[in-house]
Each structure stands twice: as C-alpha cells, then as structure tokens.
Backbone as CSV, one residue per row, in Angstrom:
resi,resn,N_x,N_y,N_z,CA_x,CA_y,CA_z,C_x,C_y,C_z
1,MET,-29.443,30.600,-7.961,-28.392,30.218,-8.571,-27.237,30.822,-7.689
2,SER,-26.131,29.838,-7.392,-24.953,30.111,-6.764,-24.387,31.214,-7.384
3,ARG,-23.817,32.002,-6.666,-22.798,32.975,-6.933,-21.527,32.480,-7.706
4,LYS,-20.858,32.993,-8.621,-19.613,32.637,-9.273,-18.723,33.578,-9.046
5,TYR,-17.263,33.089,-8.651,-16.292,33.808,-8.303,-15.159,33.365,-9.339
6,LEU,-14.320,34.473,-9.274,-13.016,34.182,-10.303,-11.759,34.694,-9.337
7,TYR,-10.876,33.636,-9.272,-9.496,33.840,-8.470,-8.585,33.559,-9.262
8,LEU,-7.443,34.434,-9.064,-6.089,34.193,-9.666,-5.241,33.684,-8.595
9,LEU,-4.702,32.331,-8.704,-3.803,31.894,-7.764,-2.262,32.493,-7.906
10,LEU,-1.666,33.220,-7.106,-0.393,33.781,-7.528,0.724,32.829,-6.949
11,TYR,0.484,32.090,-6.088,1.901,31.336,-5.366,1.137,30.108,-4.643
12,PRO,1.454,28.917,-4.679,2.650,28.406,-5.471,2.431,28.274,-6.906
13,ASN,1.433,28.275,-7.412,1.183,27.982,-9.185,0.492,29.306,-9.545
14,HIS,0.351,29.336,-10.878,-0.137,30.468,-11.427,-1.534,30.101,-12.190
15,SER,-2.579,29.803,-11.666,-3.961,29.421,-12.175,-4.774,30.491,-12.055
16,LEU,-5.756,30.340,-13.161,-7.049,31.139,-13.077,-8.112,30.164,-12.685
17,ILE,-8.869,30.331,-11.598,-9.895,29.361,-11.303,-11.275,29.990,-10.938
18,ALA,-12.236,29.162,-11.562,-13.466,29.609,-11.103,-14.078,28.795,-9.907
19,SER,-14.969,29.297,-9.175,-15.433,28.776,-7.947,-16.478,29.125,-7.458
20,GLN,-17.470,28.353,-6.669,-18.527,28.834,-6.318,-18.699,29.177,-4.720
21,LEU,-17.302,29.066,-4.245,-16.862,29.531,-2.823,-16.552,30.855,-2.802
22,GLU,-17.050,31.527,-1.547,-16.479,32.843,-1.307,-15.038,32.743,-0.938
23,PRO,-14.305,33.993,-0.978,-12.979,34.026,-0.724,-12.495,32.968,0.505
24,VAL,-13.007,33.256,1.490,-12.546,32.724,2.827,-12.756,31.174,2.969
25,ARG,-13.880,30.669,2.213,-14.070,29.336,1.997,-13.062,28.631,0.900
26,PHE,-12.961,29.549,-0.121,-11.823,29.022,-0.872,-10.565,28.917,-0.345
27,ALA,-9.957,29.751,0.457,-8.644,29.709,1.105,-8.691,28.523,1.848
28,GLN,-9.639,28.222,2.708,-9.759,26.951,3.690,-9.749,25.697,2.836
29,HIS,-10.632,25.816,1.551,-10.545,24.529,1.002,-9.210,24.360,0.116
30,TYR,-8.613,25.405,-0.283,-7.292,25.041,-0.785,-6.143,24.637,-0.008
31,ALA,-6.162,25.096,1.178,-5.307,24.607,2.189,-5.822,23.180,2.975
32,GLN,-6.921,23.086,3.145,-7.389,22.017,3.983,-7.940,20.887,3.086
33,GLY,-8.716,21.006,2.185,-9.575,20.311,1.475,-8.950,19.886,0.047
34,SER,-8.013,20.372,-0.275,-7.239,20.018,-1.482,-6.051,18.950,-1.362
35,THR,-6.113,18.061,-1.938,-5.002,17.031,-1.921,-3.791,17.426,-2.577
36,GLY,-3.827,18.461,-3.444,-2.751,19.020,-4.311,-1.982,20.114,-3.587
37,PHE,-2.154,20.690,-2.541,-1.552,21.765,-1.918,-0.554,21.201,-0.937
38,PHE,0.710,21.858,-0.940,2.043,21.174,-0.479,2.178,21.713,0.866
39,GLY,1.673,23.099,1.177,1.839,23.343,2.599,2.736,24.803,2.521
40,GLY,2.606,25.432,3.513,3.333,26.780,3.439,2.385,27.941,3.302
41,ASN,3.098,29.029,2.753,2.205,30.216,2.556,1.762,29.916,1.053
42,PHE,0.446,30.400,0.748,0.047,30.636,-0.717,-0.919,32.047,-0.765
43,LEU,-0.791,32.416,-1.964,-1.293,33.832,-2.255,-2.424,33.634,-3.457
44,PHE,-3.621,34.240,-3.228,-4.456,34.246,-4.414,-5.290,35.832,-4.467
45,ILE,-5.882,36.183,-5.391,-6.229,37.560,-5.337,-7.812,37.124,-6.155
46,GLU,-8.929,38.012,-5.746,-10.017,37.890,-6.411,-10.110,38.742,-7.450
47,VAL,-10.783,38.209,-8.722,-10.955,38.952,-10.112,-12.288,39.160,-10.328
48,ASP,-12.452,40.421,-10.878,-14.027,40.927,-11.142,-14.527,39.738,-12.107
49,PRO,-15.561,39.047,-11.423,-16.059,38.032,-12.255,-16.746,38.411,-13.494
50,ASP,-16.696,39.693,-13.826,-17.160,40.054,-15.376,-15.952,40.199,-16.331
51,TYR,-14.731,40.085,-15.791,-13.517,40.223,-16.342,-13.701,39.185,-17.568
52,ARG,-13.247,39.427,-18.872,-13.122,38.571,-20.050,-11.971,38.696,-20.880
53,HIS,-11.228,38.158,-21.234,-10.108,38.021,-22.224,-9.876,36.771,-22.983
54,HIS,-9.580,37.130,-24.350,-9.938,35.834,-25.349,-8.664,34.803,-24.778
55,TYR,-7.966,35.192,-24.144,-6.866,34.270,-23.705,-7.459,33.019,-22.799
56,PHE,-8.563,33.340,-22.045,-9.137,32.563,-20.978,-10.617,32.034,-21.462
57,LYS,-10.824,30.959,-21.347,-12.161,30.490,-21.725,-13.107,30.294,-20.465
58,ILE,-13.363,31.537,-19.982,-13.910,31.756,-18.757,-15.661,31.366,-18.789
59,ASP,-16.176,31.747,-19.763,-17.782,31.530,-19.867,-17.872,30.140,-20.143
60,GLU,-16.914,29.326,-20.852,-17.115,28.133,-20.852,-16.717,27.058,-19.293
61,ALA,-15.781,27.667,-18.821,-15.674,27.186,-17.370,-16.956,27.296,-16.508
62,ASN,-17.581,28.665,-16.708,-18.704,28.989,-15.680,-19.910,28.072,-16.115
63,GLU,-20.006,27.585,-17.399,-21.043,26.728,-17.684,-20.973,25.232,-17.043
64,GLN,-19.507,24.992,-16.656,-19.469,23.879,-16.002,-19.371,23.770,-14.587
65,LEU,-19.503,25.118,-13.987,-19.426,25.404,-12.631,-20.788,25.113,-11.902
66,LEU,-21.077,23.934,-11.940,-22.358,23.519,-11.210,-21.974,22.898,-9.868
67,PRO,-23.145,22.805,-8.830,-23.112,22.181,-7.678,-22.901,20.571,-7.783
68,HIS,-22.028,20.129,-6.729,-22.158,18.548,-6.827,-23.511,17.946,-6.739
69,GLU,-23.531,16.760,-6.984,-25.057,15.835,-6.771,-25.629,16.078,-5.367
70,ASP,-24.711,16.254,-4.245,-25.282,16.269,-2.911,-25.692,17.716,-2.554
71,GLY,-25.447,18.670,-3.716,-25.575,20.057,-3.259,-24.258,20.915,-2.845
72,ARG,-23.336,20.305,-2.588,-22.191,21.029,-2.103,-21.658,21.899,-3.424
73,PRO,-21.138,23.342,-3.064,-20.703,24.128,-4.188,-19.530,23.508,-4.810
74,LYS,-19.216,23.689,-5.940,-18.196,23.408,-6.917,-17.149,24.363,-6.270
75,ALA,-16.143,23.840,-5.748,-14.955,24.567,-5.203,-13.868,25.156,-6.282
76,THR,-13.423,24.360,-7.299,-12.461,24.760,-8.148,-12.997,24.327,-9.727
77,LYS,-12.797,25.316,-10.492,-12.922,24.877,-12.069,-11.754,25.460,-12.680
78,PHE,-10.593,24.715,-12.786,-9.467,25.413,-13.372,-9.464,26.079,-14.927
79,ILE,-9.342,27.267,-15.036,-9.499,27.482,-16.497,-8.042,27.602,-17.104
80,CYS,-7.079,28.020,-16.524,-5.783,28.155,-17.146,-4.746,28.129,-15.983
81,ASN,-3.405,27.393,-16.448,-2.191,27.289,-15.577,-1.212,28.000,-15.976
82,TYR,-1.086,28.869,-17.119,-0.031,29.205,-17.865,-0.212,30.590,-18.301
83,ARG,0.700,31.423,-18.039,0.931,32.818,-18.394,-0.403,33.497,-18.168
84,THR,-0.792,33.296,-16.929,-2.114,34.227,-16.472,-1.846,35.408,-16.095
85,LEU,-1.290,35.619,-15.313,-0.962,37.090,-14.616,-0.780,38.220,-15.701
86,GLU,-0.058,37.924,-17.077,0.168,38.738,-17.925,-1.175,39.165,-18.825
87,HIS,-2.030,38.332,-18.529,-3.414,38.334,-19.436,-4.640,38.929,-18.749
88,ILE,-4.215,39.300,-17.452,-5.240,39.732,-16.449,-5.062,41.358,-16.304
89,SER,-6.091,42.237,-16.591,-5.923,43.565,-16.395,-5.874,43.867,-14.856
90,LEU,-4.962,44.753,-14.468,-4.922,45.103,-12.952,-6.088,45.724,-12.449
91,ASP,-6.955,46.429,-13.467,-8.161,47.059,-12.868,-9.078,46.283,-12.532
92,SER,-8.988,44.627,-12.904,-10.077,43.786,-12.615,-9.576,43.034,-11.165
93,LEU,-8.334,43.458,-10.627,-8.002,42.638,-9.383,-8.798,43.454,-8.393
94,LYS,-9.178,42.719,-7.304,-9.939,43.188,-5.943,-9.050,42.817,-4.725
95,ASN,-9.537,42.080,-3.815,-8.679,42.012,-2.712,-7.720,40.691,-2.572
96,MET,-6.764,40.748,-2.256,-5.593,39.632,-2.070,-5.812,39.076,-0.705
97,TYR,-5.607,37.806,-1.091,-5.626,36.885,0.618,-4.342,36.139,0.595
98,TYR,-3.752,36.338,1.769,-2.304,35.828,2.141,-2.605,34.978,3.275
99,CYS,-2.401,33.227,2.826,-2.734,32.215,3.639,-1.788,31.346,3.901
100,ASN,-2.355,30.713,5.227,-1.154,29.611,5.507,-1.820,28.369,5.335
101,ALA,-0.875,27.347,5.821,-1.254,25.779,5.544,-2.576,25.446,6.415
102,LEU,-2.656,26.288,7.449,-3.808,25.896,8.473,-5.271,26.466,7.956
103,GLY,-5.079,27.130,6.762,-6.527,27.878,6.241,-6.576,29.053,6.789
104,ASN,-5.761,29.659,7.774,-5.986,31.083,8.055,-5.351,32.068,6.868
105,TYR,-5.879,33.345,7.063,-6.099,34.118,6.103,-5.702,35.588,6.455
106,ILE,-5.142,36.532,5.649,-5.200,37.985,5.931,-5.808,38.481,4.654
107,GLU,-6.858,39.434,4.405,-7.283,40.012,3.503,-6.727,41.494,3.456
108,LEU,-5.817,41.595,2.104,-5.277,42.809,1.891,-5.914,43.680,0.721
109,LYS,-6.021,44.747,1.176,-7.040,45.791,0.321,-6.175,46.719,-0.306
110,PRO,-6.239,46.772,-1.883,-5.389,47.666,-2.469,-5.483,49.042,-2.123
111,GLN,-4.385,49.706,-2.299,-4.368,51.135,-1.871,-3.496,51.881,-2.797
112,GLU,-3.478,53.097,-2.726,-2.364,53.977,-3.404,-1.252,53.925,-3.001
113,TYR,-0.057,53.799,-3.736,1.357,53.383,-3.150,1.659,54.970,-2.544
114,ASP,2.096,54.921,-1.357,2.744,56.265,-0.734,4.379,56.257,-1.149
115,HIS,4.614,57.159,-1.979,6.023,57.466,-2.608,6.943,57.913,-1.408
116,SER,6.261,58.388,-0.327,7.050,59.255,0.804,7.479,58.173,1.685
117,MET,7.246,56.824,1.566,7.971,55.977,2.511,9.377,55.934,2.435
118,ARG,9.762,55.794,3.844,11.255,55.487,3.587,11.785,54.308,3.036
119,GLY,12.966,55.061,2.086,13.657,53.937,1.336,14.930,53.552,1.883
120,ASP,15.582,52.574,1.180,16.857,52.165,1.817,17.818,52.257,0.612
121,GLU,19.106,52.086,0.683,19.967,52.208,-0.394,19.936,50.941,-1.137
122,ILE,19.805,49.899,-0.462,19.856,48.433,-1.228,18.867,47.899,-0.328
123,ARG,18.092,46.956,-1.002,16.811,46.231,-0.470,16.676,44.774,-0.954
124,VAL,16.054,44.010,-0.305,15.944,42.577,-0.830,14.515,42.424,-1.189
125,LEU,14.542,41.890,-2.587,12.795,41.850,-3.273,12.680,40.554,-3.444
126,ILE,11.494,39.911,-3.533,11.547,38.518,-3.881,10.169,38.818,-5.118
127,ASP,10.781,38.257,-6.380,9.896,38.007,-7.282,8.997,36.772,-7.267
128,ILE,7.799,36.998,-7.181,6.756,36.024,-6.862,6.346,35.336,-8.168
129,ASN,5.690,36.169,-8.926,4.987,35.627,-10.202,5.230,36.763,-11.264
130,PRO,5.362,36.389,-12.687,5.683,34.858,-13.035,7.107,34.402,-12.712
131,ILE,8.262,35.409,-12.608,9.583,35.084,-12.131,9.659,34.699,-10.942
132,ARG,10.457,33.918,-10.479,10.629,33.457,-8.874,12.213,33.520,-8.639
133,MET,12.443,34.603,-7.871,13.797,34.811,-7.543,13.873,35.786,-6.333
134,VAL,15.127,35.812,-5.629,15.339,36.861,-4.736,16.365,37.617,-5.312
135,VAL,16.329,38.889,-5.019,16.966,39.795,-6.078,17.425,41.044,-4.955
136,LEU,18.732,41.414,-4.773,19.383,42.660,-4.163,19.431,43.693,-5.038
137,SER,18.563,44.828,-4.775,18.481,46.017,-5.565,18.704,47.176,-4.885
138,ARG,19.206,48.118,-5.855,19.515,49.682,-5.561,18.298,50.310,-6.114
139,HIS,17.445,49.740,-6.721,16.095,50.550,-7.155,15.236,50.543,-5.739
140,THR,14.310,51.875,-6.051,13.331,51.763,-5.098,12.560,50.672,-5.292
141,PHE,11.460,50.611,-4.105,10.456,49.522,-4.196,9.538,49.682,-5.513
142,PHE,9.446,51.083,-5.750,8.282,51.061,-6.952,8.993,51.202,-8.111
143,ASP,10.294,51.707,-8.292,10.741,51.923,-9.428,11.619,50.348,-9.664
144,TYR,11.566,49.495,-8.999,11.865,48.144,-9.499,10.928,47.551,-10.314
145,GLY,9.529,47.743,-10.062,8.567,47.301,-10.891,8.716,47.821,-12.347
146,LYS,9.120,49.170,-12.303,9.133,49.752,-13.747,10.190,49.120,-14.483
147,VAL,11.347,48.795,-13.752,12.517,48.203,-14.533,12.261,46.676,-14.937
148,SER,11.394,46.171,-14.052,11.284,44.679,-14.412,10.256,44.362,-15.523
149,VAL,9.282,45.430,-16.027,8.677,45.159,-16.965,9.179,46.030,-18.187
150,ASN,10.130,46.775,-18.101,10.728,47.392,-19.253,11.077,46.569,-20.552
151,THR,10.571,46.938,-21.501,10.895,45.800,-22.744,12.263,46.035,-23.371
152,ASN,12.854,46.900,-22.931,14.379,47.056,-23.243,15.209,46.191,-22.483
153,SER,14.660,45.688,-21.340,15.683,44.674,-20.626,15.428,43.226,-20.787
154,ILE,16.525,42.515,-20.983,16.688,41.263,-21.239,15.739,40.487,-20.340
155,LEU,15.778,40.821,-19.031,15.146,40.083,-18.198,13.993,40.981,-17.582
156,ASN,12.767,40.736,-18.312,11.544,41.440,-18.016,10.298,40.532,-18.401
157,ALA,9.445,40.946,-17.709,8.013,40.262,-17.858,6.961,41.187,-18.087
158,PRO,5.797,40.800,-19.025,4.868,41.903,-19.177,4.015,42.377,-17.912
159,THR,4.103,41.622,-17.002,3.342,42.026,-15.768,4.047,41.101,-14.538
160,ILE,4.511,41.719,-13.452,5.082,41.060,-12.531,4.366,41.253,-10.975
161,LEU,4.740,40.195,-10.224,4.228,40.614,-8.650,5.584,40.183,-7.878
162,TYR,5.733,41.254,-6.870,6.899,41.136,-6.125,6.720,41.632,-4.840
163,THR,7.652,41.527,-3.791,7.432,41.991,-2.440,8.822,42.234,-1.797
164,GLN,8.814,42.673,-0.681,9.972,43.136,-0.127,10.307,42.494,1.230
165,VAL,11.492,41.969,1.531,11.949,41.470,2.889,12.392,42.647,3.756
166,ASP,11.984,42.718,5.081,12.469,43.704,5.831,13.879,43.536,6.248
167,PHE,14.872,44.067,5.508,16.139,43.682,5.849,17.084,45.086,5.931
168,ASP,17.778,45.241,6.713,18.698,46.186,7.173,20.079,45.595,7.079
169,TYR,20.488,46.092,5.646,21.804,45.428,5.233,23.237,45.865,6.069
170,GLU,22.917,47.420,6.347,24.177,47.642,7.386,24.335,46.939,8.404
171,ASP,23.084,46.818,9.128,23.017,45.867,10.249,23.765,44.675,9.878
172,PHE,23.122,43.977,8.929,23.586,42.629,8.814,25.156,42.562,8.547
173,LEU,25.845,43.526,8.041,27.254,43.423,7.595,27.887,43.544,9.084
174,LYS,27.307,44.185,10.183,28.079,44.314,11.216,27.715,43.159,11.934
175,GLN,26.744,42.522,11.967,26.467,41.041,12.778,27.242,40.130,12.143
176,PHE,27.528,40.139,10.738,28.188,39.203,9.932,29.511,39.115,10.347
177,GLU,30.170,40.258,10.826,31.494,40.263,11.314,31.746,39.629,12.636
178,LEU,30.604,39.612,13.562,30.637,38.939,14.683,30.223,37.642,14.603
179,ASN,29.339,37.329,13.990,28.888,35.987,13.646,28.455,35.559,12.186
180,PRO,29.784,34.951,11.482,29.522,34.521,9.864,28.408,33.714,9.510
181,PHE,27.941,32.841,10.638,26.949,31.918,10.308,25.657,32.498,10.980
182,LEU,25.394,33.660,10.939,24.156,34.378,11.215,23.056,34.182,10.572
183,PRO,22.065,33.328,10.960,20.929,33.089,10.046,20.223,34.017,9.403
184,LEU,19.773,34.164,8.200,19.099,35.029,7.599,17.335,34.649,7.507
185,LYS,16.721,35.880,7.459,15.297,35.723,7.310,14.820,34.998,6.142
186,ILE,15.855,34.901,5.167,15.342,34.385,3.876,16.024,32.964,3.800
187,PRO,15.275,32.003,3.741,15.635,30.529,3.656,16.430,30.236,2.385
188,GLY,17.539,29.401,2.462,18.238,28.896,1.506,19.564,29.845,1.048
189,ILE,19.664,30.883,1.777,20.957,31.883,1.372,21.759,31.876,2.271
190,HIS,22.991,31.503,1.822,23.997,31.488,3.071,24.453,32.865,3.286
191,PRO,24.594,33.200,4.788,25.095,34.776,4.912,26.431,35.233,4.233
192,ALA,27.251,34.286,3.868,28.503,34.842,3.223,28.273,35.150,1.647
193,LYS,27.170,34.576,1.022,26.824,34.874,-0.174,26.041,36.303,-0.211
194,MET,25.359,36.297,0.769,24.657,37.988,0.790,25.595,38.946,0.994
195,ARG,26.684,38.616,1.967,27.815,39.547,2.252,28.232,40.027,0.757
196,ASP,28.463,38.849,0.077,29.510,39.249,-1.016,28.717,40.110,-2.097
197,ALA,27.182,39.642,-2.195,26.318,40.223,-2.964,26.211,41.847,-2.614
198,ILE,26.098,42.103,-1.393,26.015,43.570,-0.994,27.344,44.342,-1.419
199,ILE,28.442,43.742,-1.051,29.726,44.236,-1.459,29.789,44.753,-3.085
200,GLU,29.210,43.955,-3.741,29.238,43.911,-5.260,28.372,45.056,-5.593
201,VAL,27.268,44.967,-5.182,26.170,46.070,-5.556,26.573,47.436,-5.069
202,ARG,27.254,47.622,-3.959,27.774,48.884,-3.308,28.860,49.256,-4.153
203,SER,29.655,48.503,-4.745,30.995,48.669,-5.177,30.853,49.112,-6.775
204,LEU,29.802,48.493,-7.297,29.958,48.628,-8.792,28.522,49.343,-9.222
205,HIS,29.013,50.829,-9.599,27.669,51.753,-9.816,26.897,51.323,-10.842
206,GLN,27.048,50.417,-11.897,26.477,50.100,-13.057,25.522,48.928,-12.522
207,LYS,25.947,48.253,-11.448,25.189,47.259,-10.846,24.108,47.657,-9.947
208,THR,22.887,47.545,-10.586,21.640,47.936,-9.548,20.736,46.585,-9.500
209,ASN,20.878,45.613,-9.948,20.061,44.360,-9.412,21.132,43.098,-9.244
210,LYS,21.087,42.328,-8.201,21.925,41.319,-7.996,20.946,39.981,-7.703
211,GLY,20.837,38.993,-8.512,20.192,37.990,-8.111,20.872,36.967,-7.123
212,ILE,20.387,36.753,-6.006,20.900,36.072,-5.087,20.477,34.818,-4.783
213,SER,19.162,34.576,-5.344,18.614,32.974,-5.146,17.663,32.913,-6.468
214,TYR,18.115,31.598,-7.280,17.139,31.405,-8.546,15.900,30.528,-7.796
215,ASP,15.266,30.886,-6.855,14.460,30.306,-5.991,13.498,31.130,-5.457
216,CYS,12.293,30.968,-5.261,11.253,31.994,-4.485,10.875,31.189,-3.103
217,PRO,11.324,31.485,-2.001,11.385,30.870,-0.926,9.998,31.441,-0.056
218,PHE,9.209,32.210,-0.867,7.963,32.822,-0.182,7.221,31.818,0.637
219,ALA,7.042,30.791,0.541,6.258,29.718,1.053,6.923,29.526,2.755
220,ARG,8.197,29.791,2.904,8.874,29.578,4.095,9.251,31.004,4.876
221,ILE,8.641,31.984,4.160,9.055,33.233,4.834,7.970,34.008,5.617
222,SER,8.322,34.198,6.938,7.116,34.809,7.857,6.470,35.889,7.498
223,TYR,5.368,36.133,7.805,4.922,37.468,7.426,5.341,38.585,8.259
224,ARG,6.041,38.245,9.421,6.601,39.188,10.175,8.016,39.741,9.424
225,SER,8.574,38.893,8.529,9.761,39.153,7.762,9.663,40.128,6.685
226,LEU,8.203,40.390,6.268,8.068,41.032,5.113,7.970,42.619,5.275
227,ARG,8.009,43.340,4.287,7.870,44.912,4.318,6.998,45.485,3.223
228,ARG,6.446,46.436,3.766,5.561,47.247,2.727,4.138,46.499,2.276
229,GLY,4.554,45.378,1.423,3.174,44.852,0.819,3.680,44.314,-0.518
230,PHE,2.641,43.954,-1.307,2.829,43.229,-2.551,2.433,44.276,-3.766
231,MET,3.332,44.234,-4.666,3.068,45.400,-5.938,2.853,44.368,-7.091
232,PHE,1.839,44.748,-7.947,1.712,44.332,-9.260,1.891,45.473,-10.065
233,PHE,2.722,45.093,-11.119,3.257,45.943,-12.124,3.273,45.799,-13.501
234,SER,2.570,46.501,-14.223,2.380,45.841,-15.778,2.961,47.168,-16.953
235,GLN,3.108,47.104,-17.953,3.517,48.385,-18.550,3.139,49.499,-18.419
236,ASP,1.680,49.959,-18.217,1.072,50.952,-17.891,0.438,51.064,-16.604
237,LYS,0.392,50.246,-15.664,-0.360,50.371,-14.728,0.283,49.594,-13.429
238,HIS,0.078,50.044,-12.243,0.471,49.156,-10.976,-0.731,49.025,-9.986
239,LYS,-0.650,48.031,-9.151,-1.578,47.913,-8.051,-0.816,47.392,-6.817
240,PHE,-0.975,48.052,-5.926,-0.237,47.981,-4.486,-1.325,47.370,-3.327
241,CYS,-0.956,46.546,-2.926,-1.814,45.692,-1.468,-0.838,45.774,-0.527
242,PRO,-0.976,46.719,0.260,-0.257,46.821,1.917,-0.349,45.986,2.668
243,LEU,0.769,45.560,3.358,0.638,44.656,4.697,-0.295,45.474,5.745
244,VAL,-0.859,44.567,6.435,-1.601,45.283,7.608,-0.504,45.029,9.040
245,ASP,-0.834,46.131,9.954,0.156,46.162,10.788,-0.409,45.101,12.027
246,MET,0.703,44.745,12.890,0.373,43.761,13.748,-0.839,44.070,14.448
247,GLU,-1.004,44.914,15.042,-2.382,45.319,15.810,-3.674,45.098,15.052
248,VAL,-3.824,45.650,13.801,-4.847,45.171,13.099,-4.805,43.653,12.867
249,LEU,-3.624,43.229,12.516,-3.709,41.600,12.287,-4.284,40.870,13.579
250,GLU,-3.824,41.295,14.751,-4.309,40.747,15.806,-5.977,40.906,16.299
251,LYS,-6.369,41.895,15.664,-7.777,42.326,16.121,-8.578,41.552,15.035
252,ASP,-8.260,41.876,13.817,-9.232,41.482,12.588,-8.985,39.929,12.071
253,PHE,-7.811,39.530,12.163,-7.439,38.278,11.718,-6.581,37.336,12.843
254,TYR,-7.388,37.285,13.835,-6.736,36.737,15.032,-6.184,35.341,14.819
255,GLN,-6.713,34.480,14.193,-6.464,32.813,14.006,-4.760,33.036,13.274
256,PHE,-4.823,33.925,12.299,-3.412,34.012,11.530,-2.452,34.443,12.238
257,TRP,-2.802,35.635,13.069,-1.955,36.125,14.075,-1.350,35.238,15.059
258,LYS,-2.294,34.344,15.589,-1.838,33.548,16.590,-0.925,32.471,15.916
259,SER,-1.123,32.095,14.627,-0.144,31.073,14.131,1.328,31.457,13.821
260,LEU,1.527,32.822,13.940,2.886,33.501,13.439,3.854,32.844,14.588
C-alpha cells in the first residue's frame, strides 16, 4: 500500500493537500508537473498524516487517494483551500520546504527560537499566510507574532506565518541621500515610500507597525534577501523554521544554491 502524505501549501495559495508523493517529488510535481503553478518561489510544510480536525475531510480524501490506472502515484488530492492554517495545530507541523520554479528545494527543520539573536530598532517583515503584506515594525521578530494574533488587535489572525527581510534601515537612509532611486530588495516598493515610512515609525512613539505594501512579493524575493527564517504563531504556540546558511545550502542543496 502506498504511503499517504499530508501537505499544507503556504504560498502562493493556502491549501491542505493529500498526496502519495514524498516531499521532494511533491515539490518537483508542483513546480514542473502542475499546469496551475505560476512560477516563482513557493512554500509548503509536511503535516503529521495522523492529524485530524473536524474542519477538514481528511479521511474522505485519503479514501480517494488511489494510484492512477497506469500505476503512477496520485500527486494531489485537494482537501481544503480556505482558512487552512488556523485549523492546523502547530504541533503537527514537520519540515518546511522552500522551493523555486525549477523544482529545486531547501528543507528547513523546526528549531527552538534563539531569543538572544541580535535585533534591530526597525525591521521589515513579510506576512505570508493568511495575511499578505509587507510591514515596517519596531516589534522584535518574536513579539511581532504575539501582536499579530492578539485578539484585542483589529488586525489579527488566529495563526500567522511571516518572515523577515535582511534590511539595514540606517544604511538605506544614508544610501537614499546619495541615490533616491536606489532599488530595494523588496519588489514593488518605491525607495521614497520606504524612506517616509521609516521616518514616520521613528518619530511617532505610538506607531509600532506601518504597512508599506498590501501585497506579498515573496515569490520575487531572493533567498539571499531573507533573514532568520519563518515563524508560525498562534494564540498559545509558535514554531520557528530557521534558514540554513550559505555553506550548508551549497553542500546539502546544491541545485537550489546554484540557481540563486
């Protein structure tokens, strides 16, 4: 009997999928074998196949997860495309896969978050799921998650996934004075808009977050431009999947490294 896997697609859409493909083959199928994928980076994470929630018809999907007539394994059986992340226990999440349009991938393994990591006064964070936007924030990388799921906040979600862009705002301000058209690592944001947002956040003490793009350009952001990793945050739990450094990337995920 073929093994059955459960995957949560995190970007570009929000789908829970049953599959007979192991993670690496699933990544290749989604990038190269699927007519529905648009290109760019995409993210998914493996879910414990024993996980169940009444919101999802997982057992019904598994009953239909049968090989094709020619013996090929069933690649995807979509279970749900809406409000998926909030109905998944973070304890059930396993390894994350960061993939490109060529089907190359990096496997990111959950680890304890190191609170001693150097922080910045202001950082650029990208909300990936379920909210999609770019935010300039004075919260720490960890505290941003707590604020984002706070039920007392108008802009909150039951569970959120976000990451951070490697962005030195002080250096940016210096470079902006020399070249006001200096391109940013974040596609779709004009340098002048970023400059104005930084000034606003720095000058207004009560302003802790500032949305700078109501779009999520994750598909067009290089892995080299990210910092720390990916954080899942819910009301009572969090799960952190750190980035792998470039030496490990070259050694263990050479095809992805070569494509950067």
